[in-house]
N, C-alpha and C positions, 0 to 999 in steps of 0.2 A: 504494500500500500504506500503511495507516495507520501513523503514527509517533507518538512521544510528543508531538511539538510540535503535531500536528493533533488530539490527543485533546481532547474538551470538558473544561472546567474547572468543577467543582462548587464553588459558594461555600459553604464550611463555616460553621457557627455557631461561636461561641467555645467553647473547651474547658470553660470555667466554666459556660456555659449548657447545654452538652450533658450534663454530669454533675451538674447541680444537683439532680435528683430521685433520683439513685442512692443506695443505702443504703451505710453505712460498712463492712458486713460481708456477705459472700456465702458460703453453704454450698452446695457442689456435691454432687450434681446438682440439688438441690431449687430453688435460687434462679436467677433469669434473668440470669446474668452476661453472656451474649452481648448480649441485648437492652438491658440497662440500662447496661452499661459498655463492653465491648470494641468493639462496632460503633459506637456514637456517639463513643467516644474515637478510634478509628481515623479516623473521618470528620472529626474536628475538629482533629487534631494536625498539627503541622508537623515534628515529629521523634519517633522511636520507638526506644528501646533496650530490649533484652530480655536478662536473665540467666536461664537456665533449665536445670535438670537434666533428663535423660531426654528429650531432644528426638528427634522423628522427623518426617520430611517429611509423613507422613499428617496431622499436625496442621494443615497448611495448609488442609485441607478444613474445619477447624473455625473458623479465623479468616478464611475467605474473604469473608464479607459485610463490607463496609466497607474491605477492604484496597485495592481498586481506587481508591476515593475518596482514601485516604491517598496513593497513588502519584500521583494527579492533582494533589493539592493542594500537594505539596511535591516538590522535587528532592533532598531529603536522603535518604541511604540508610537502609534498615532495618538497624540494627546488632544483631547477635545474638552473644552468647557462650553457647554451649550445650554440653551433654555428652550423648553417646549413652547409650542404655540398655545398660550394659556388664555382661556376665557376668563371673564370676571368671576364666574363660579369657581374655576380652578384656583384663582388667587384666594378667594374666600375660604375654600376647603383647606388649602395648604396653611393658611393663617391659623385656622382652628385646630387642624390635626395633621402634624407633619408625617404621620404614618401613611397618609394617603399618597405620599410621594411614590410608593411602589406601584400603585394603580396608574398614576400619571406616567411613570417611566415605561410601564408596559404599553400604554397607548402610543408613546413615542416610538418605541422599538418595534412593536408587533402590529398594532391596530392601524397605524397610518401608512403601512406599505401599500403599493399599488395592488389592485384587486385581482389582476391576472394571476392565475394559480402558479404558473411556472416562474413568473417574475418574482412574486413574493417569496417563494421557496428559495430561489437563487439568492435573493437579497439576504434573507434571514440565515441561510447557511453560511454566507460570507461573514455576517455579523457574529454568528456563533463561533466560527473558526478564529476570528480576531479576538474574541473574549477569552477562549480557551488558551490560546497561545500568548495571551497578555500583550497582544499587538495593538489593541485598542483600550485605552484608559479613558473612560467617559465620566465626566463630572457634570452635575446639573446645577445651574446657577439660578437663584431666586433672589430678586432685589426686594429690599424692604420698602414697600410703597412706591415702587417705580418699575420701569421695564429694564431688563438686561438686554442691551441692544447693540453691542459692538459687532462688527463684521470684519474679522481679521484672519488672514491665513499667513503663517510664518514658515517660510521654506528656508532650508539651510543645507549647504554641503561643507566640505572641508575648507573651502576658500571664501565662500560668499554667503550673503544673507539677502533675502527678499521678503517684502511684506506686500500682500495684496489686501487692500482695505477700502471700505466705502459703505454703500447703502444697501448691499444685497444681504441675503441670509441663506442659511443652508437648508432651505426647503425647495421642493421642485419649483414652486411658483417664484421663489426668489431667484433661483438660478436660471430659469428658463422663460417664465411667463411675464413677470412684472417688469416695468420700466425702472431699471436700477443703474447705478454707476459704481465703478471700482477703479481705484488708483493703484498703480504698480510702482512701488519704491524699491530701488536696487542700490545696494551699498556702494557699487562702483560708479554710480551716477553723480556723487558729490556729497558734501557734508550735510546738506538738508535731508537727503534721503537716508543717510546713515542715522541722523538724529531721530527721524520718524520710526525707523526700524528698531532702534534701541529703546525708544520710549514705549512702543507697543510690546516689545519683548518683556520689559519690566512690568507692564500692566498684566501680562499673562502670568508671569511668575508670581506676582502678588496674589492673583486669584487662585492659582493652583495650590499655593501653600496656605491659603486661608487667611492671608494677611490683609485683605480688603475689608475694612469695617462696614462698608455700605452694601456688601453683597455676600450672601451665604452661598457657599459652594459645597454641595453634598455629593458623596460618592454614589455611584449607581447601586441601587439596592441589590443585595446579594440574591434575594429571591427572584428578582426579575432576570438577572444574568443567568441564574441556574435554570429558570424556566425556558429561556431561549436556547440555552445549550442542550438541555435534555430533549427538546423537541426537534431541534434543527442541527444537532451536532454532526460534523463531518470531519474526517481525518485528512481530507484532501485540501491542500493549500489552494486558495483562489489563484487561478492563473489568468493571463491576459485574455485568452480565448473565452473563458468562462465569464469573466467580468464584462467582456465586450458583449457577450450574449445578453447579459442583464440590460445593458444600455440599449442594444438593438431592440430587445423586446419592449422596453419602456417607450421606445420611439416608433413602434409599429413597423420595424424593418423585416424583410423576409428572412427566413431561417438560414439561408445559405450565404449570408454576407461573408465575404472573404476575410479571414482572420488577419489581424495586423501584427507584424513583427516590429516591436518598438525599436529594435536596433537598426532597422532599415528605413529609408525615406518612404513616405507615402507614394504609392504607385498604383496605376491601373493594373489589375490582375484579372485575367479571365477566370471566372469561377469554375472549379473542377467539375461541378455537376452539369455544366452545359455540354450538350452533345450537338455540335454544329458542323461536324465533318461527316456525320452519318446519321441514319435514322430519319425521323419525320422532319427534322430541321436541317438536313444536309444542305438545303438551298442557302442557308445563312453563310456557310463556308464558301459556297460558290460566289455569293454576293461579295464577300470580303476579298476573295482573290480577283474578281473582276474589277473591283474598285482599285486595288493595288496595281493591277495591270494597266489601268487607264491613267496612271500617273498620280493616283490618290486624289483625283477629282472626278466627279460624276454624280449622276442621279441613280438611286436605287428605286426602281419602279416595282414595288412589291405590294401584294394584296393586303388590305387592312386585316390585322390579326395574324399575319404570317411572321412577325418577329423583326420588323425593321429596326426597332430600338436596339435590340440585342445585337443585331448585325452591325449597326453603326458603332456601338461601344466596343465590339471586338476589333473593328477597324482602328479605333482610337488606341486600344491597348497594344495592338501590334505596331502601330505607328510610333508609339512612345519609345520603343527600343531603338529606333533610328533617329529620334528627334534630339535636338539640343535643348532639353527642357521643353515641356509641352503645355500650352494653354488651350483647353477645349472649350468652345462656346457652343452651347446647345440652345437653339431658339425654338419656341413653340407658340402657337397663336392663342391658346386658352390656358387659364389657370389650372384646371384639372389635369391637362396634359403636362404642364410644367411640374406639378407635384408627382405625377406618375413617373416622369423622367428622373426626378430626384430619387425616387425609390429604386428604380432600375440601376442607376449609377452607383448607388451604395453597394449593390451586389458585387461591383468590380473593385471594392476596397478603397474607394475614395469618397470622402464626404463632400458632396457638391455644394457650391455657394449659390443659393437661390436669390438672385438679385431682385426678384419681384417682391421679396419679403423684407428688404433691408431699409426701405425708405426712398428718398429722392436722389437726385444726381450726386450730391456730395457723399452720401452714404455709399452709393454704388462705386464712386471713384475710390473711396477708401477701401472697399472690399477688393476691388481690382488690384489696388496697390498691395494689399496683404497677400493676395494670390501670387503676384509677381515676385514679391520678396521670398515667399516660401520656395518657389521654383529656383530663383537665383541663388539662394543660400544652400540649396541641396536638401532642405527639409522635405520637399516634394519633388518627385520626378514629373508629375502631371497634376494640374489643377483643372477642375471643371466648373465653369460658370454657366448657370441656367438663366435665360432671359426670355422676356416676351418679345414678340416680333416688333412691337412698338419701340421697346428699348433698343433693340438691334438697329433700328433705323435712325436713332438720334445721333447728332454730331458729338455731343459730350461723351457718349459711350465709346464711339469709334475713335475719337481723339485720344482718350485715356488708354484704351486697349492697344492701340497701334504702337504706343511707346514701350510696351513691355519687351524686354530682350529675350524672347523665347519663340519657338515655332508655334504657329497658331493653326488650329483646325476649327472650322465652322461646320456644325451639324444642324441642318435646318429641317425640322419636322414639319410635315404638311407644307413642303416648300412651295407649292403652287400659290400659297397665300402671299408670297414675297414677289409676285409678278407685278405688283402695283408700283406706281411712280415713286412712292415714298422710299422704296428700296432700290429699284432699278435706275433711278436718276443719279444716284451717287453710291454705287455698291462698294462694300468694304474690300477693296482689292488687296489689302495687306494680309488677308488670310492665305497662308501658304498652301493649305489643304482644305478641300471642300466636299461635303456630302449633302446632297439633297435627297430627302425621303418623301415619297408620295405614292399612293396607289394610283393617282390620276394627275400626273404632272402637267398635262395639257390644260391650259386655261380656256374654258368654254367662251367662245366669241371674242377671244383676245389673243390673236396670233402674235402681236407685237410683244405682249407680256410674256408669252411662252418662249419666244425667241430670246428675250432678254435674260430669262432664267437659265436657259441652256448656254447662253454666252458666258454667264458667270460661273455656274456650277459645272458645266460640261454636259455632254450628251448622256442619255441613259446608258449606263454601262452594265446594268443587270435588270432583267425583268422576271417577275414571278407572279403569274396571274392567279386569279381566284379559282379558275378551273384546275390549275395545278395544285392549289393549296387544299381544296376540298378533299376530305378523306385522308389527309396527312396531318397538317397542323390546324385545319379548320373542319368543323363537323358538316356532314351532309344536311340537307334540309328539304322539307316539303313546302310547297307554295300554293296558297289558296286565294283566289281572286273573288271578291264579292262586289258586284256592280250595284251602285246606290242611285236611286232616282231623286230628283228634286221634288219638294212639295209644291203645291199650286202657288203659294206665296213666293217661294224661292224662284219658281219658274217666271212669275210675273216680274220679279226684280231683275232676273237675268235678261229677259226680253227688253225691259225698259233701258237697262244699261247698254244692251246691244244696239238699240235704236240711237242712243246718244253717241255711241262709238261710230255708228254708221255715218253720222254727220261729219265726223272727223276722219273718215276712211281715206280721203285723199292724202292726209298727212302720212298715214302708214305707207301708202303706195309710193309717195314721194320720198320716203325715208327721213322726214322731218321730225325733229324732237318737239314734244309738246307736253308740258307738265300736266295740263288739264287732261289730255288724252291718256297719259300714263296713269293718272289717278283713276280714271274710268276703268282702265284695264285691270288695275290692282283690285278695285272693288268687285269687278265681275269675277275674277279668279277666286276671290274670297268667298263668293257664293258657293263655288264648288268645294273649296277647302273646308268650309264650316257647315256643310249640308247637315241639317238636323237629323235626317234619317240614318246618318252614320251612327248616331247614338242608339237608335232603335235596332239597327243591325248588330251593333256590339252587344246590346242586351240579349238578343236572341242567341248569339254565338256563345256568350258566357253561360247562359241558362242551359245550353245544350250539353255542357260539360259537367261532370261531377265536380263540385266545387273543391274537393280535395285534389283534383288534378290540375288546379290552377296555380299550384306552387311554381315559382320561378317564371312568372309571367310579366311581360312589359306591355303597357298600353301607351302608344306614342301619339300625342295630340299635336295640333298645330300651335305654333307660337304666334300666329297672327291674330288670334282672338282668345283671350283668357276664358271666355265663357265655355268653350268646348272642354277644356280640362276640368272646369268646375262641374260640368254635366257628367263627365266620366266619373269623377270622385263621388258625386251624388248617387250615381247608378250603383257603384260598388258598395257604398255605405248602406244603401237600402237593402242590399243582399247580405249584409253583415260579413262581407269579405274583408280580410286583413290586408290593407294596402297602405302605401305611403307615397306621397308626392315627392318627386326628385326633380327640382328645377334649379335655376341659377341661385335662388335664395338658399337652397340646401347645400349645393356644391360649393358655395362660397366659404363654408365652414368645414374644414377637412375632417375634424373629429366627428362632426355630425354625419357627414357623408359616410365615413367608415362604419359608424354604428348602424346606419340604415342598411348598408350593403351587407354587413355581417348578419343582421337579422333576416335579410332577404335570402342569403345563402343557407341559413339554418332553417328556413321555412316559417319563421315566426311572422315575417311579412310575406304574404303570398304574392302580392302584385305590386309592381312599381308603376306609377303613372308619371309621365314625363313629357317635356317638350324641349327640343334642341339638345337633349343630353347626349344623344348619339353623335351629333355634329360637333360637340365640344370636347370629345375625346375621353369621356368618362368610361372606364373599363368595367363592364359588367358581364363577365363570361358566364355567369350562372343562368342567363336568360335561355329558357327552352321554348317558350311560347310567346309570340309577339303579335299584337294587333296594331296595324299601322293606319291611323286615321289621318295623319298628315301626309301630304304629297309634296313633291318638289320637282321643278323642271330642271334643276341643276344636276347634271349627270354625276359630278363628283360627290355630291351629298348623298344621293341614294346608293351609290356604290359603297361609300364609307358606312352607311347605316347597315347595309346587309352584312358587310364584313364583320362589324362589331357584334352582330347577332349570332355569328357563326363561330365565335371563339370557343375553344374547348374548355371544359371544366370537369376534371376527374373527381373533384370533391363531391359533386352531386351525381356522378355517373351519367353525365350528359353524352348521349350517343348521336343525337340529331336535333335540329330545331324545326319548329313549325311556325311559318309566317303567314298571317292572314292580312291581306291588303284590301282595304275598303276604297274602291275607286268610283269617282263620279266623273262622268264625261259630259261635255256640253250637250244640251238638248237639240233635237232636230230643228232646222229652220229652213225657210224657202231657199231654193238653190241660188237665186240671185244674191241673197244676203250672204250665203256661204262663200261665194266667189270673192266677196269683198272682205270677209272677216278672216284676215290672215291670222290674227291672234288665236281665235278659236281653233283653227286648223292646227296651229302650232301646239296648242295644248293637247290635242288628240294625238298628234305625232309623238309628243314627248311622253305621254302615258303609254303609247304603244312601245316605244323604245324601252322604257323602264320595265313594263310588264314582261316583254320578251326577254330582256336580260335576266330578270329574276326567274322566269319560267325555264329557260333553256338549260340552266345548270341544276334545276330542282330534280329530286328523285321521282316525283310524281307527274312530271311534265306530260308524258304521252298517255297517261291513264285516262279512262273514259270521262271521268269528272275532273281531270287535271287542268292546269292553267293554259295548255295549248288552245283550248276552246275559247278562253278569254282573249288570247292573242288574235285568233281568227275574227272574233267579234270586233275588236279594235281596228284590225286591218280593214275590214269591210267598211266601218264607219269612216276611217281616214280616206279610203278610196271614194266613198260617196261625197265627201266634202271637197274633193279636188286636191290638187297639189298645193303645198304651202309655198 
């Protein structure tokens, strides 16, 4: 059984070297305190003393990276004088009965740890080991009629001393969530810093020895320590991998995050569990080799759900070996995509810098500078910055990034979105290497934008179609088309708008722009999009199924009229079905989204109702059954929607998907009007293209009641209306 003596010893760098690039002030949560200060200081110190108010043991999940290396490097105990987060009732209780300290200490150490079972056990086992080995000496401070509120970390090695002090505290909210600030004093910075460190050390020693008349410092009650040890004792010394698992679990990271070797610089590492050279994802290896063969520039045109993100990160990891320090910039159009990228990047052993979460231009500039210093100093071989497309197109971002003395790679997710003038008018040519990712890089009705994209990123160097993906990395599917008719009122509205459009028909024929005409056309399309009988048809389809079979269902409503989603929610509520809405309001809160999706996977929530969620990149592989009430004439959008419905999900045993498409087509009209109404004909042609594309790859296409019959119906209607 491993013991402390048999554990490997990591040779730390000097404390002075470890913190030479750290800033003197950190504002949380915007600044990288963990990466810049806490982790390197823990790995380089031979002693550590902490004075901290509002302590809870859940904070061990926050300082876990680097703690194991500190334990390996020194036999000195971790000394802590802390105060619990005390309510007024706690203060009153302690004043009346000091014996209640035991219950309070138990709450600090045991009851306040995070609720996830694996995380709490990891944390408490580490605490138990620290107590048994006398590597943690914990004392509890209680002020007489006041708060114990210092926030001080004292690090020391054989040559140097450092104090980290300020307004934060050793709770998870203090370290991660609250707006706090911390100052870093280093004794090599000058006499003022030395004075601060010596004064804080003297304060700590006074408290520790009981010499502070204003504050009572009590030892951790023996009964509490014994209880923790008896329940969670382990003879295994916490190692870096185990403590990293605590931190990853606390932050919702996937279980296969590459372990970090503290003796090596941070680097992109391809996770060993990835199989990209063979099996269902062998196309990823082909994509990587194709991009490298194209001079490390080009577009990977891969079906949604086929693993473009992983392929791009493998490209980056392999490029790192040939680069002179590497800065990777990942751009994405939507916040949910940005957050999913951050999750994927962490699997490759690097903690990405999410520039959308740090604040304005000054904060972004500071983070870019931090990343550049880490690469330049050799602390990191590669840094990954994740940005929105809007930020990528700003002058301030590009001016700052261009100055960094490192090789630079741009990975543009959904790169077709960058075909607009905001990017193509002044593209960032300083990127040495470029990857464009898209299932549909061609910009519909925008040849100039498409050409500009290809000029910047390079031509498509690898293609992997949906047809190739289905049955390998995407699930097969059945497709069902349900034609919906307009009500008499909707028909009247359609015809009235059609007459108004007819008076402007000459503008269409002449190709002239008209805001008035565009508004009429939008209003008329909305009549089809929001047809009320879609709700009636949905009700019939839902009622035709056993309600227990509705687990893992998505109902996709239009984003053009909120009343449709409200009607869907009312329909489900009336049937007492378990559902939850998932819109921009929900996806703006990451933890809320995760809770909803977790409940959806477990079947606690049967149905998700949504609008635009499939267009914004939210990954919901659990969907087995989908009802599409919303339609779109944009080819790229409906291709993406289908791809996201076909993602595999082994956790729920997903073998295929069922897609129900509720389609409304323009009503019949006199032939003379049809010949003038180019927009109506275009709508029918667009629906024909979409339904055919969905039908041709479906399992049930040629069956007697399959979607080929719907294709024939739309083809006949299109022919009757004449050519667009």
